[in-house]
Steps between C-alpha positions, in 0.01 A plus 500: 500500500627214288680217675864443414551205264772339291516243224690191615629246250501143626644179364444135573202525733366149555139449395475123527762267640849533361403511134267793432668836553388856430688812392350846485441832672314578820376835623604548864296760690582654839252392765553807720736336750807494278413151383343402166242279341471374143213671319547363149708243313581484130616178335543475122273799441221370725409696812384338823364673810407405853128485418538227235465716193743465212567701185169382358315665796317176581519345843670165520594298806806386303605864450459560873695186592786594267510852644493384863769236443739751344412792731565294814848407380585859404362651821720264706806533275804658665608641162162665438497646853850644457422637152180665622667636815780663301257655249275628780799649683613681186145624442462630857840667494379715212676728260662802672442713191131411473371780727704756306380363165136498612517856629659618174233319296214633715633855465522460123135386492393791722390279787724685749 
């Protein structure tokens, strides 16, 4: 089973002091308790992950530091928590027509 995840766009995350800010997209993944963690961050086409690997697939302590600095701010952000909670609630609520659609599709494929 694949964990629930969403893409979360962030703006003005502080990297260093008041001057260096980051904008980009983070992948928020459900941790199993209705909460989330950041699994990946993209800034200007470069990908960062928790293990310190970037788009170039080489480990770098700088990549790891950038990831951890941004991830910590997102994971404690009220806005990110609310956004993720709403998306997870919608996902868990489901589509009432889905069971009907799946049964119809399965019958058409001869699986039922």
